[in-house]
PDB file of N, CA, C and O in Angstrom:
ATOM      1  N   ILE A   1      -8.851 -41.170  43.594  1.00  0.00           N
ATOM      2  CA  ILE A   1      -9.631 -40.696  44.911  1.00  0.00           C
ATOM      3  C   ILE A   1      -8.384 -40.801  45.752  1.00  0.00           C
ATOM      4  O   ILE A   1      -8.440 -39.848  46.530  1.00  0.00           O
ATOM      5  N   GLU A   2      -7.363 -41.447  45.960  1.00  0.00           N
ATOM      6  CA  GLU A   2      -6.392 -41.424  47.066  1.00  0.00           C
ATOM      7  C   GLU A   2      -5.569 -39.963  46.949  1.00  0.00           C
ATOM      8  O   GLU A   2      -5.127 -39.315  47.898  1.00  0.00           O
ATOM      9  N   ASP A   3      -5.490 -39.639  45.577  1.00  0.00           N
ATOM     10  CA  ASP A   3      -4.903 -38.085  45.620  1.00  0.00           C
ATOM     11  C   ASP A   3      -5.753 -37.083  45.806  1.00  0.00           C
ATOM     12  O   ASP A   3      -5.232 -35.969  45.839  1.00  0.00           O
ATOM     13  N   ALA A   4      -7.039 -37.147  45.953  1.00  0.00           N
ATOM     14  CA  ALA A   4      -8.012 -36.323  46.487  1.00  0.00           C
ATOM     15  C   ALA A   4      -7.868 -36.128  47.845  1.00  0.00           C
ATOM     16  O   ALA A   4      -7.828 -35.007  48.351  1.00  0.00           O
ATOM     17  N   PHE A   5      -7.782 -37.234  48.505  1.00  0.00           N
ATOM     18  CA  PHE A   5      -7.616 -37.596  49.739  1.00  0.00           C
ATOM     19  C   PHE A   5      -6.008 -36.620  50.496  1.00  0.00           C
ATOM     20  O   PHE A   5      -5.938 -35.895  51.489  1.00  0.00           O
ATOM     21  N   ASP A   6      -5.285 -36.905  49.820  1.00  0.00           N
ATOM     22  CA  ASP A   6      -3.803 -36.518  50.132  1.00  0.00           C
ATOM     23  C   ASP A   6      -4.142 -34.998  50.083  1.00  0.00           C
ATOM     24  O   ASP A   6      -3.869 -34.234  51.009  1.00  0.00           O
ATOM     25  N   MET A   7      -4.826 -34.577  48.799  1.00  0.00           N
ATOM     26  CA  MET A   7      -4.688 -32.865  48.630  1.00  0.00           C
ATOM     27  C   MET A   7      -5.770 -32.476  49.822  1.00  0.00           C
ATOM     28  O   MET A   7      -5.814 -31.261  50.017  1.00  0.00           O
ATOM     29  N   LEU A   8      -6.573 -33.193  50.584  1.00  0.00           N
ATOM     30  CA  LEU A   8      -7.432 -32.520  51.384  1.00  0.00           C
ATOM     31  C   LEU A   8      -6.423 -32.261  52.914  1.00  0.00           C
ATOM     32  O   LEU A   8      -6.781 -31.589  53.881  1.00  0.00           O
ATOM     33  N   LEU A   9      -5.209 -32.949  52.777  1.00  0.00           N
ATOM     34  CA  LEU A   9      -4.417 -33.038  53.832  1.00  0.00           C
ATOM     35  C   LEU A   9      -3.832 -31.471  53.895  1.00  0.00           C
ATOM     36  O   LEU A   9      -3.527 -31.087  55.024  1.00  0.00           O
ATOM     37  N   GLN A  10      -3.668 -30.636  52.914  1.00  0.00           N
ATOM     38  CA  GLN A  10      -3.308 -29.418  52.621  1.00  0.00           C
ATOM     39  C   GLN A  10      -4.245 -28.338  52.122  1.00  0.00           C
ATOM     40  O   GLN A  10      -3.892 -27.187  51.869  1.00  0.00           O
ATOM     41  N   ASN A  11      -5.448 -28.807  52.008  1.00  0.00           N
ATOM     42  CA  ASN A  11      -6.465 -27.927  51.537  1.00  0.00           C
ATOM     43  C   ASN A  11      -7.638 -28.039  52.162  1.00  0.00           C
ATOM     44  O   ASN A  11      -7.885 -29.033  52.845  1.00  0.00           O
ATOM     45  N   ASP A  12      -8.514 -27.026  52.007  1.00  0.00           N
ATOM     46  CA  ASP A  12     -10.126 -27.261  52.356  1.00  0.00           C
ATOM     47  C   ASP A  12     -10.958 -27.828  51.414  1.00  0.00           C
ATOM     48  O   ASP A  12     -11.968 -28.440  51.764  1.00  0.00           O
ATOM     49  N   ALA A  13     -10.600 -27.673  50.085  1.00  0.00           N
ATOM     50  CA  ALA A  13     -11.239 -28.384  49.050  1.00  0.00           C
ATOM     51  C   ALA A  13     -10.430 -28.828  48.221  1.00  0.00           C
ATOM     52  O   ALA A  13      -9.295 -28.357  48.142  1.00  0.00           O
ATOM     53  N   VAL A  14     -10.920 -29.971  47.323  1.00  0.00           N
ATOM     54  CA  VAL A  14     -10.281 -30.505  46.275  1.00  0.00           C
ATOM     55  C   VAL A  14     -11.142 -30.698  44.904  1.00  0.00           C
ATOM     56  O   VAL A  14     -12.207 -31.256  45.169  1.00  0.00           O
ATOM     57  N   LEU A  15     -11.023 -30.452  43.745  1.00  0.00           N
ATOM     58  CA  LEU A  15     -11.978 -30.666  42.740  1.00  0.00           C
ATOM     59  C   LEU A  15     -11.015 -31.144  41.681  1.00  0.00           C
ATOM     60  O   LEU A  15      -9.833 -30.908  41.432  1.00  0.00           O
ATOM     61  N   GLY A  16     -12.165 -32.074  41.029  1.00  0.00           N
ATOM     62  CA  GLY A  16     -11.666 -32.764  39.632  1.00  0.00           C
ATOM     63  C   GLY A  16     -12.215 -31.912  38.669  1.00  0.00           C
ATOM     64  O   GLY A  16     -13.440 -31.831  38.574  1.00  0.00           O
ATOM     65  N   PRO A  17     -11.422 -31.219  37.890  1.00  0.00           N
ATOM     66  CA  PRO A  17     -11.912 -30.515  36.813  1.00  0.00           C
ATOM     67  C   PRO A  17     -12.369 -31.606  35.569  1.00  0.00           C
ATOM     68  O   PRO A  17     -11.725 -32.625  35.322  1.00  0.00           O
ATOM     69  N   ALA A  18     -13.688 -31.164  34.790  1.00  0.00           N
ATOM     70  CA  ALA A  18     -14.098 -32.009  33.692  1.00  0.00           C
ATOM     71  C   ALA A  18     -13.578 -31.112  32.469  1.00  0.00           C
ATOM     72  O   ALA A  18     -13.230 -29.938  32.586  1.00  0.00           O
ATOM     73  N   HIS A  19     -13.581 -31.918  31.167  1.00  0.00           N
ATOM     74  CA  HIS A  19     -13.756 -31.290  30.153  1.00  0.00           C
ATOM     75  C   HIS A  19     -14.754 -30.257  29.860  1.00  0.00           C
ATOM     76  O   HIS A  19     -14.584 -29.272  29.140  1.00  0.00           O
ATOM     77  N   ASP A  20     -15.980 -30.643  30.600  1.00  0.00           N
ATOM     78  CA  ASP A  20     -17.137 -29.458  30.101  1.00  0.00           C
ATOM     79  C   ASP A  20     -17.137 -28.522  31.132  1.00  0.00           C
ATOM     80  O   ASP A  20     -18.198 -28.170  31.648  1.00  0.00           O
ATOM     81  N   ASP A  21     -16.102 -28.100  31.471  1.00  0.00           N
ATOM     82  CA  ASP A  21     -15.834 -26.831  32.629  1.00  0.00           C
ATOM     83  C   ASP A  21     -16.682 -26.912  33.606  1.00  0.00           C
ATOM     84  O   ASP A  21     -16.957 -25.933  34.300  1.00  0.00           O
ATOM     85  N   GLY A  22     -17.326 -28.371  33.823  1.00  0.00           N
ATOM     86  CA  GLY A  22     -17.650 -28.604  35.392  1.00  0.00           C
ATOM     87  C   GLY A  22     -16.362 -29.401  36.192  1.00  0.00           C
ATOM     88  O   GLY A  22     -15.159 -29.397  35.932  1.00  0.00           O
ATOM     89  N   TYR A  23     -17.122 -30.077  37.262  1.00  0.00           N
ATOM     90  CA  TYR A  23     -16.262 -31.043  38.054  1.00  0.00           C
ATOM     91  C   TYR A  23     -16.686 -32.437  38.157  1.00  0.00           C
ATOM     92  O   TYR A  23     -17.867 -32.612  38.458  1.00  0.00           O
ATOM     93  N   TYR A  24     -15.905 -33.526  37.954  1.00  0.00           N
ATOM     94  CA  TYR A  24     -16.219 -34.979  38.310  1.00  0.00           C
ATOM     95  C   TYR A  24     -16.151 -35.265  39.980  1.00  0.00           C
ATOM     96  O   TYR A  24     -16.698 -36.222  40.527  1.00  0.00           O
ATOM     97  N   LEU A  25     -15.457 -34.352  40.579  1.00  0.00           N
ATOM     98  CA  LEU A  25     -14.999 -34.673  42.029  1.00  0.00           C
ATOM     99  C   LEU A  25     -14.949 -33.560  42.861  1.00  0.00           C
ATOM    100  O   LEU A  25     -14.096 -32.697  42.648  1.00  0.00           O
ATOM    101  N   LEU A  26     -15.842 -33.441  43.896  1.00  0.00           N
ATOM    102  CA  LEU A  26     -15.671 -32.246  44.887  1.00  0.00           C
ATOM    103  C   LEU A  26     -15.293 -32.780  46.348  1.00  0.00           C
ATOM    104  O   LEU A  26     -16.216 -33.382  46.896  1.00  0.00           O
ATOM    105  N   GLY A  27     -14.439 -32.702  46.873  1.00  0.00           N
ATOM    106  CA  GLY A  27     -14.089 -33.347  48.066  1.00  0.00           C
ATOM    107  C   GLY A  27     -13.824 -31.818  48.940  1.00  0.00           C
ATOM    108  O   GLY A  27     -13.164 -30.857  48.545  1.00  0.00           O
ATOM    109  N   ILE A  28     -14.420 -31.934  49.975  1.00  0.00           N
ATOM    110  CA  ILE A  28     -14.383 -30.978  51.381  1.00  0.00           C
ATOM    111  C   ILE A  28     -14.007 -31.542  52.405  1.00  0.00           C
ATOM    112  O   ILE A  28     -14.058 -32.766  52.528  1.00  0.00           O
ATOM    113  N   LYS A  29     -13.511 -30.645  53.424  1.00  0.00           N
ATOM    114  CA  LYS A  29     -13.126 -31.022  54.858  1.00  0.00           C
ATOM    115  C   LYS A  29     -14.191 -31.233  55.815  1.00  0.00           C
ATOM    116  O   LYS A  29     -14.274 -32.049  56.732  1.00  0.00           O
ATOM    117  N   LYS A  30     -15.193 -30.105  55.318  1.00  0.00           N
ATOM    118  CA  LYS A  30     -16.591 -29.998  55.980  1.00  0.00           C
ATOM    119  C   LYS A  30     -17.374 -29.263  55.257  1.00  0.00           C
ATOM    120  O   LYS A  30     -16.895 -28.687  54.280  1.00  0.00           O
ATOM    121  N   MET A  31     -18.892 -29.110  55.616  1.00  0.00           N
ATOM    122  CA  MET A  31     -19.876 -28.691  54.674  1.00  0.00           C
ATOM    123  C   MET A  31     -19.560 -26.998  54.480  1.00  0.00           C
ATOM    124  O   MET A  31     -19.528 -26.205  55.421  1.00  0.00           O
ATOM    125  N   TYR A  32     -19.390 -26.729  53.379  1.00  0.00           N
ATOM    126  CA  TYR A  32     -19.083 -25.251  52.888  1.00  0.00           C
ATOM    127  C   TYR A  32     -20.591 -25.052  52.069  1.00  0.00           C
ATOM    128  O   TYR A  32     -20.699 -25.399  50.893  1.00  0.00           O
ATOM    129  N   ALA A  33     -21.541 -24.554  52.707  1.00  0.00           N
ATOM    130  CA  ALA A  33     -22.811 -24.317  51.906  1.00  0.00           C
ATOM    131  C   ALA A  33     -22.565 -23.390  50.621  1.00  0.00           C
ATOM    132  O   ALA A  33     -23.302 -23.453  49.637  1.00  0.00           O
ATOM    133  N   GLU A  34     -21.621 -22.645  50.701  1.00  0.00           N
ATOM    134  CA  GLU A  34     -21.466 -21.616  49.696  1.00  0.00           C
ATOM    135  C   GLU A  34     -20.813 -21.981  48.485  1.00  0.00           C
ATOM    136  O   GLU A  34     -20.631 -21.294  47.481  1.00  0.00           O
ATOM    137  N   LEU A  35     -20.432 -23.356  48.759  1.00  0.00           N
ATOM    138  CA  LEU A  35     -19.633 -23.758  47.213  1.00  0.00           C
ATOM    139  C   LEU A  35     -20.950 -24.481  46.512  1.00  0.00           C
ATOM    140  O   LEU A  35     -20.851 -25.180  45.504  1.00  0.00           O
ATOM    141  N   PHE A  36     -22.133 -24.223  47.163  1.00  0.00           N
ATOM    142  CA  PHE A  36     -23.308 -25.134  46.339  1.00  0.00           C
ATOM    143  C   PHE A  36     -24.474 -23.838  45.821  1.00  0.00           C
ATOM    144  O   PHE A  36     -25.425 -24.137  45.098  1.00  0.00           O
ATOM    145  N   SER A  37     -24.278 -22.616  46.226  1.00  0.00           N
ATOM    146  CA  SER A  37     -25.194 -21.583  45.967  1.00  0.00           C
ATOM    147  C   SER A  37     -24.452 -20.770  45.095  1.00  0.00           C
ATOM    148  O   SER A  37     -23.245 -20.588  44.929  1.00  0.00           O
ATOM    149  N   ASN A  38     -25.767 -20.201  44.431  1.00  0.00           N
ATOM    150  CA  ASN A  38     -25.269 -19.100  43.185  1.00  0.00           C
ATOM    151  C   ASN A  38     -24.558 -19.946  42.238  1.00  0.00           C
ATOM    152  O   ASN A  38     -23.650 -19.337  41.672  1.00  0.00           O
ATOM    153  N   ILE A  39     -24.695 -21.188  41.884  1.00  0.00           N
ATOM    154  CA  ILE A  39     -23.899 -21.894  40.825  1.00  0.00           C
ATOM    155  C   ILE A  39     -24.894 -21.977  39.838  1.00  0.00           C
ATOM    156  O   ILE A  39     -26.061 -22.267  40.101  1.00  0.00           O
ATOM    157  N   LYS A  40     -24.470 -21.730  38.705  1.00  0.00           N
ATOM    158  CA  LYS A  40     -25.582 -22.318  37.107  1.00  0.00           C
ATOM    159  C   LYS A  40     -25.015 -23.589  36.862  1.00  0.00           C
ATOM    160  O   LYS A  40     -24.000 -23.720  36.178  1.00  0.00           O
ATOM    161  N   TRP A  41     -25.567 -24.453  37.340  1.00  0.00           N
ATOM    162  CA  TRP A  41     -25.544 -25.879  37.474  1.00  0.00           C
ATOM    163  C   TRP A  41     -25.736 -26.425  35.896  1.00  0.00           C
ATOM    164  O   TRP A  41     -26.626 -25.879  35.245  1.00  0.00           O
ATOM    165  N   SER A  42     -25.183 -27.160  35.449  1.00  0.00           N
ATOM    166  CA  SER A  42     -25.477 -27.961  34.146  1.00  0.00           C
ATOM    167  C   SER A  42     -24.743 -26.688  32.968  1.00  0.00           C
ATOM    168  O   SER A  42     -25.206 -26.563  31.834  1.00  0.00           O
ATOM    169  N   THR A  43     -23.792 -25.996  33.377  1.00  0.00           N
ATOM    170  CA  THR A  43     -23.437 -25.077  32.178  1.00  0.00           C
ATOM    171  C   THR A  43     -21.908 -24.993  32.404  1.00  0.00           C
ATOM    172  O   THR A  43     -21.277 -25.434  33.365  1.00  0.00           O
ATOM    173  N   ASP A  44     -21.532 -24.458  31.521  1.00  0.00           N
ATOM    174  CA  ASP A  44     -19.511 -24.158  31.521  1.00  0.00           C
ATOM    175  C   ASP A  44     -19.255 -23.282  32.291  1.00  0.00           C
ATOM    176  O   ASP A  44     -18.415 -22.462  31.920  1.00  0.00           O
ATOM    177  N   LYS A  45     -19.781 -23.148  33.437  1.00  0.00           N
ATOM    178  CA  LYS A  45     -19.571 -21.855  34.457  1.00  0.00           C
ATOM    179  C   LYS A  45     -19.452 -22.840  35.876  1.00  0.00           C
ATOM    180  O   LYS A  45     -18.901 -22.358  36.866  1.00  0.00           O
ATOM    181  N   VAL A  46     -19.892 -23.964  35.907  1.00  0.00           N
ATOM    182  CA  VAL A  46     -19.899 -24.548  37.317  1.00  0.00           C
ATOM    183  C   VAL A  46     -18.394 -24.490  37.855  1.00  0.00           C
ATOM    184  O   VAL A  46     -18.194 -23.857  38.892  1.00  0.00           O
ATOM    185  N   LEU A  47     -17.367 -25.090  37.233  1.00  0.00           N
ATOM    186  CA  LEU A  47     -16.020 -25.077  37.843  1.00  0.00           C
ATOM    187  C   LEU A  47     -15.718 -23.609  38.098  1.00  0.00           C
ATOM    188  O   LEU A  47     -15.668 -23.267  39.279  1.00  0.00           O
ATOM    189  N   SER A  48     -15.535 -22.800  37.268  1.00  0.00           N
ATOM    190  CA  SER A  48     -15.151 -21.454  37.406  1.00  0.00           C
ATOM    191  C   SER A  48     -16.074 -20.831  38.719  1.00  0.00           C
ATOM    192  O   SER A  48     -15.510 -20.482  39.756  1.00  0.00           O
ATOM    193  N   GLN A  49     -17.292 -20.753  38.573  1.00  0.00           N
ATOM    194  CA  GLN A  49     -18.023 -20.236  39.769  1.00  0.00           C
ATOM    195  C   GLN A  49     -17.639 -20.982  40.963  1.00  0.00           C
ATOM    196  O   GLN A  49     -17.251 -20.266  41.886  1.00  0.00           O
ATOM    197  N   THR A  50     -17.648 -22.219  41.178  1.00  0.00           N
ATOM    198  CA  THR A  50     -17.133 -22.855  42.270  1.00  0.00           C
ATOM    199  C   THR A  50     -15.813 -22.335  42.946  1.00  0.00           C
ATOM    200  O   THR A  50     -15.623 -22.025  44.122  1.00  0.00           O
ATOM    201  N   LEU A  51     -14.850 -22.323  41.744  1.00  0.00           N
ATOM    202  CA  LEU A  51     -13.509 -21.971  42.588  1.00  0.00           C
ATOM    203  C   LEU A  51     -13.614 -20.466  42.835  1.00  0.00           C
ATOM    204  O   LEU A  51     -12.769 -19.929  43.551  1.00  0.00           O
ATOM    205  N   ALA A  52     -14.641 -19.726  42.261  1.00  0.00           N
ATOM    206  CA  ALA A  52     -14.551 -18.126  42.669  1.00  0.00           C
ATOM    207  C   ALA A  52     -15.506 -18.154  44.171  1.00  0.00           C
ATOM    208  O   ALA A  52     -15.517 -17.117  44.834  1.00  0.00           O
ATOM    209  N   ALA A  53     -16.101 -19.068  44.544  1.00  0.00           N
ATOM    210  CA  ALA A  53     -16.770 -19.222  45.467  1.00  0.00           C
ATOM    211  C   ALA A  53     -15.712 -19.462  46.796  1.00  0.00           C
ATOM    212  O   ALA A  53     -15.659 -18.811  47.840  1.00  0.00           O
ATOM    213  N   CYS A  54     -14.917 -20.601  46.380  1.00  0.00           N
ATOM    214  CA  CYS A  54     -13.919 -20.985  47.310  1.00  0.00           C
ATOM    215  C   CYS A  54     -12.862 -19.759  47.460  1.00  0.00           C
ATOM    216  O   CYS A  54     -12.472 -19.473  48.592  1.00  0.00           O
ATOM    217  N   GLU A  55     -12.536 -19.250  46.673  1.00  0.00           N
ATOM    218  CA  GLU A  55     -11.725 -17.834  46.970  1.00  0.00           C
ATOM    219  C   GLU A  55     -12.459 -16.890  47.792  1.00  0.00           C
ATOM    220  O   GLU A  55     -11.838 -16.304  48.679  1.00  0.00           O
ATOM    221  N   HIS A  56     -13.669 -16.668  47.623  1.00  0.00           N
ATOM    222  CA  HIS A  56     -14.282 -15.524  48.244  1.00  0.00           C
ATOM    223  C   HIS A  56     -14.608 -15.977  49.518  1.00  0.00           C
ATOM    224  O   HIS A  56     -14.768 -15.153  50.418  1.00  0.00           O
ATOM    225  N   ALA A  57     -14.750 -17.365  49.757  1.00  0.00           N
ATOM    226  CA  ALA A  57     -14.940 -17.709  51.232  1.00  0.00           C
ATOM    227  C   ALA A  57     -13.606 -17.890  51.944  1.00  0.00           C
ATOM    228  O   ALA A  57     -13.667 -18.400  53.063  1.00  0.00           O
ATOM    229  N   GLY A  58     -12.352 -17.533  51.443  1.00  0.00           N
ATOM    230  CA  GLY A  58     -11.101 -18.008  51.732  1.00  0.00           C
ATOM    231  C   GLY A  58     -10.556 -19.166  51.883  1.00  0.00           C
ATOM    232  O   GLY A  58      -9.580 -19.373  52.604  1.00  0.00           O
ATOM    233  N   LEU A  59     -11.359 -20.317  50.970  1.00  0.00           N
ATOM    234  CA  LEU A  59     -10.941 -21.793  51.097  1.00  0.00           C
ATOM    235  C   LEU A  59      -9.571 -21.888  50.150  1.00  0.00           C
ATOM    236  O   LEU A  59      -9.396 -21.326  49.069  1.00  0.00           O
ATOM    237  N   SER A  60      -8.702 -22.715  50.827  1.00  0.00           N
ATOM    238  CA  SER A  60      -7.588 -23.145  49.857  1.00  0.00           C
ATOM    239  C   SER A  60      -8.210 -24.516  49.119  1.00  0.00           C
ATOM    240  O   SER A  60      -9.046 -25.273  49.611  1.00  0.00           O
ATOM    241  N   TYR A  61      -7.589 -24.625  47.835  1.00  0.00           N
ATOM    242  CA  TYR A  61      -8.374 -25.834  47.212  1.00  0.00           C
ATOM    243  C   TYR A  61      -7.199 -26.316  46.271  1.00  0.00           C
ATOM    244  O   TYR A  61      -6.254 -25.593  45.954  1.00  0.00           O
ATOM    245  N   GLY A  62      -7.383 -27.699  45.838  1.00  0.00           N
ATOM    246  CA  GLY A  62      -6.289 -28.187  44.871  1.00  0.00           C
ATOM    247  C   GLY A  62      -7.135 -28.706  43.993  1.00  0.00           C
ATOM    248  O   GLY A  62      -8.290 -29.101  44.150  1.00  0.00           O
ATOM    249  N   LEU A  63      -6.237 -28.661  42.754  1.00  0.00           N
ATOM    250  CA  LEU A  63      -6.895 -29.260  41.656  1.00  0.00           C
ATOM    251  C   LEU A  63      -6.307 -30.576  40.783  1.00  0.00           C
ATOM    252  O   LEU A  63      -5.215 -30.484  40.223  1.00  0.00           O
ATOM    253  N   LEU A  64      -7.068 -31.742  40.713  1.00  0.00           N
ATOM    254  CA  LEU A  64      -6.692 -33.106  40.298  1.00  0.00           C
ATOM    255  C   LEU A  64      -6.631 -32.655  38.834  1.00  0.00           C
ATOM    256  O   LEU A  64      -6.747 -31.492  38.449  1.00  0.00           O
ATOM    257  N   PRO A  65      -6.425 -33.785  38.044  1.00  0.00           N
ATOM    258  CA  PRO A  65      -5.976 -33.751  36.329  1.00  0.00           C
ATOM    259  C   PRO A  65      -7.397 -33.660  35.836  1.00  0.00           C
ATOM    260  O   PRO A  65      -8.286 -34.335  36.355  1.00  0.00           O
ATOM    261  N   LYS A  66      -7.626 -32.798  34.798  1.00  0.00           N
ATOM    262  CA  LYS A  66      -9.030 -32.761  33.988  1.00  0.00           C
ATOM    263  C   LYS A  66      -9.160 -34.112  33.577  1.00  0.00           C
ATOM    264  O   LYS A  66      -8.205 -34.763  33.153  1.00  0.00           O
ATOM    265  N   LEU A  67     -10.544 -34.640  33.712  1.00  0.00           N
ATOM    266  CA  LEU A  67     -10.868 -35.831  33.317  1.00  0.00           C
ATOM    267  C   LEU A  67     -12.531 -35.797  32.460  1.00  0.00           C
ATOM    268  O   LEU A  67     -13.106 -34.709  32.448  1.00  0.00           O
ATOM    269  N   ILE A  68     -13.070 -36.744  31.929  1.00  0.00           N
ATOM    270  CA  ILE A  68     -14.550 -36.536  31.597  1.00  0.00           C
ATOM    271  C   ILE A  68     -15.153 -36.928  32.698  1.00  0.00           C
ATOM    272  O   ILE A  68     -14.734 -37.696  33.563  1.00  0.00           O
ATOM    273  N   ASP A  69     -16.332 -36.268  32.616  1.00  0.00           N
ATOM    274  CA  ASP A  69     -17.523 -36.537  33.529  1.00  0.00           C
ATOM    275  C   ASP A  69     -18.517 -37.381  32.857  1.00  0.00           C
ATOM    276  O   ASP A  69     -18.424 -37.639  31.657  1.00  0.00           O
ATOM    277  N   ILE A  70     -19.391 -37.783  33.542  1.00  0.00           N
ATOM    278  CA  ILE A  70     -20.471 -38.551  33.269  1.00  0.00           C
ATOM    279  C   ILE A  70     -21.710 -37.775  33.771  1.00  0.00           C
ATOM    280  O   ILE A  70     -22.076 -37.844  34.944  1.00  0.00           O
ATOM    281  N   ASP A  71     -22.385 -36.982  32.767  1.00  0.00           N
ATOM    282  CA  ASP A  71     -23.904 -36.140  33.266  1.00  0.00           C
ATOM    283  C   ASP A  71     -24.861 -36.769  32.563  1.00  0.00           C
ATOM    284  O   ASP A  71     -25.982 -36.589  33.040  1.00  0.00           O
ATOM    285  N   THR A  72     -24.817 -37.586  31.394  1.00  0.00           N
ATOM    286  CA  THR A  72     -26.020 -37.718  30.662  1.00  0.00           C
ATOM    287  C   THR A  72     -25.681 -39.572  30.375  1.00  0.00           C
ATOM    288  O   THR A  72     -24.637 -40.162  30.655  1.00  0.00           O
ATOM    289  N   GLU A  73     -26.869 -40.125  29.777  1.00  0.00           N
ATOM    290  CA  GLU A  73     -26.930 -41.401  29.507  1.00  0.00           C
ATOM    291  C   GLU A  73     -25.730 -41.673  28.382  1.00  0.00           C
ATOM    292  O   GLU A  73     -24.886 -42.565  28.292  1.00  0.00           O
ATOM    293  N   ALA A  74     -26.036 -40.492  27.556  1.00  0.00           N
ATOM    294  CA  ALA A  74     -24.957 -40.579  26.210  1.00  0.00           C
ATOM    295  C   ALA A  74     -23.470 -40.563  26.739  1.00  0.00           C
ATOM    296  O   ALA A  74     -22.596 -41.256  26.219  1.00  0.00           O
ATOM    297  N   ASP A  75     -23.241 -39.709  27.829  1.00  0.00           N
ATOM    298  CA  ASP A  75     -21.591 -39.810  28.115  1.00  0.00           C
ATOM    299  C   ASP A  75     -21.242 -41.175  28.754  1.00  0.00           C
ATOM    300  O   ASP A  75     -20.150 -41.726  28.620  1.00  0.00           O
ATOM    301  N   LEU A  76     -22.445 -41.734  29.571  1.00  0.00           N
ATOM    302  CA  LEU A  76     -22.103 -43.233  30.146  1.00  0.00           C
ATOM    303  C   LEU A  76     -22.044 -44.312  28.890  1.00  0.00           C
ATOM    304  O   LEU A  76     -21.392 -45.351  28.997  1.00  0.00           O
ATOM    305  N   ASN A  77     -22.679 -44.021  27.858  1.00  0.00           N
ATOM    306  CA  ASN A  77     -22.340 -44.983  26.819  1.00  0.00           C
ATOM    307  C   ASN A  77     -21.262 -44.765  25.835  1.00  0.00           C
ATOM    308  O   ASN A  77     -20.734 -45.644  25.154  1.00  0.00           O
ATOM    309  N   SER A  78     -21.006 -43.587  25.829  1.00  0.00           N
ATOM    310  CA  SER A  78     -19.344 -43.325  25.112  1.00  0.00           C
ATOM    311  C   SER A  78     -18.412 -43.915  26.041  1.00  0.00           C
ATOM    312  O   SER A  78     -17.451 -44.512  25.555  1.00  0.00           O
ATOM    313  N   MET A  79     -18.564 -43.831  27.645  1.00  0.00           N
ATOM    314  CA  MET A  79     -17.288 -44.142  28.094  1.00  0.00           C
ATOM    315  C   MET A  79     -17.344 -45.614  28.313  1.00  0.00           C
ATOM    316  O   MET A  79     -16.252 -46.140  28.533  1.00  0.00           O
ATOM    317  N   GLN A  80     -18.458 -46.436  28.298  1.00  0.00           N
ATOM    318  CA  GLN A  80     -18.712 -48.061  28.155  1.00  0.00           C
ATOM    319  C   GLN A  80     -17.738 -48.272  26.622  1.00  0.00           C
ATOM    320  O   GLN A  80     -16.779 -49.044  26.605  1.00  0.00           O
ATOM    321  N   HIS A  81     -18.026 -47.721  25.782  1.00  0.00           N
ATOM    322  CA  HIS A  81     -17.609 -47.770  24.302  1.00  0.00           C
ATOM    323  C   HIS A  81     -16.219 -47.710  24.500  1.00  0.00           C
ATOM    324  O   HIS A  81     -15.546 -48.656  24.091  1.00  0.00           O
ATOM    325  N   PHE A  82     -15.560 -46.560  25.175  1.00  0.00           N
ATOM    326  CA  PHE A  82     -13.938 -46.539  25.318  1.00  0.00           C
ATOM    327  C   PHE A  82     -13.566 -47.588  26.205  1.00  0.00           C
ATOM    328  O   PHE A  82     -12.422 -47.946  25.927  1.00  0.00           O
ATOM    329  N   PHE A  83     -14.023 -48.202  27.110  1.00  0.00           N
ATOM    330  CA  PHE A  83     -13.663 -49.092  28.185  1.00  0.00           C
ATOM    331  C   PHE A  83     -13.626 -50.481  27.280  1.00  0.00           C
ATOM    332  O   PHE A  83     -12.565 -51.093  27.153  1.00  0.00           O
ATOM    333  N   SER A  84     -15.054 -51.013  26.560  1.00  0.00           N
ATOM    334  CA  SER A  84     -14.809 -52.117  25.901  1.00  0.00           C
ATOM    335  C   SER A  84     -13.622 -52.280  24.817  1.00  0.00           C
ATOM    336  O   SER A  84     -12.983 -53.309  24.594  1.00  0.00           O
ATOM    337  N   ARG A  85     -13.459 -50.844  24.113  1.00  0.00           N
ATOM    338  CA  ARG A  85     -12.628 -50.977  23.004  1.00  0.00           C
ATOM    339  C   ARG A  85     -11.053 -50.915  23.590  1.00  0.00           C
ATOM    340  O   ARG A  85     -10.182 -51.469  22.919  1.00  0.00           O
ATOM    341  N   LYS A  86     -10.697 -50.252  24.822  1.00  0.00           N
ATOM    342  CA  LYS A  86      -9.847 -50.381  25.485  1.00  0.00           C
ATOM    343  C   LYS A  86      -9.275 -52.092  25.908  1.00  0.00           C
ATOM    344  O   LYS A  86      -8.134 -52.549  25.836  1.00  0.00           O
ATOM    345  N   ASP A  87     -10.508 -52.733  26.338  1.00  0.00           N
ATOM    346  CA  ASP A  87     -10.401 -54.156  26.734  1.00  0.00           C
ATOM    347  C   ASP A  87      -9.855 -54.910  25.589  1.00  0.00           C
ATOM    348  O   ASP A  87      -9.125 -55.884  25.773  1.00  0.00           O
ATOM    349  N   ALA A  88     -10.163 -54.520  24.488  1.00  0.00           N
ATOM    350  CA  ALA A  88     -10.082 -55.328  23.354  1.00  0.00           C
ATOM    351  C   ALA A  88      -8.694 -55.465  22.891  1.00  0.00           C
ATOM    352  O   ALA A  88      -8.387 -56.458  22.232  1.00  0.00           O
ATOM    353  N   THR A  89      -7.795 -54.524  23.185  1.00  0.00           N
ATOM    354  CA  THR A  89      -6.337 -54.283  22.872  1.00  0.00           C
ATOM    355  C   THR A  89      -5.255 -55.091  23.635  1.00  0.00           C
ATOM    356  O   THR A  89      -4.062 -54.907  23.392  1.00  0.00           O
TER     357      THR A  89
END
């Protein structure tokens, strides 16, 4: 989150790409409604369409490292398994 705030000092927006081609974080300096319009939500096009919307609006953006996001209960359960396994080591 600190990296996102740092990137916002230099950019209009910052996105954290997710492995499913969406994003786990979107930080913006102010409301840009165009970043939420004409996006095919819950598809593998979310990130690319959002980046295209940034470019079309003339917004600068920074990208954080690609991570896993949590969209479903199954995603949450897999993350809980990951953390419980990590704590055991």
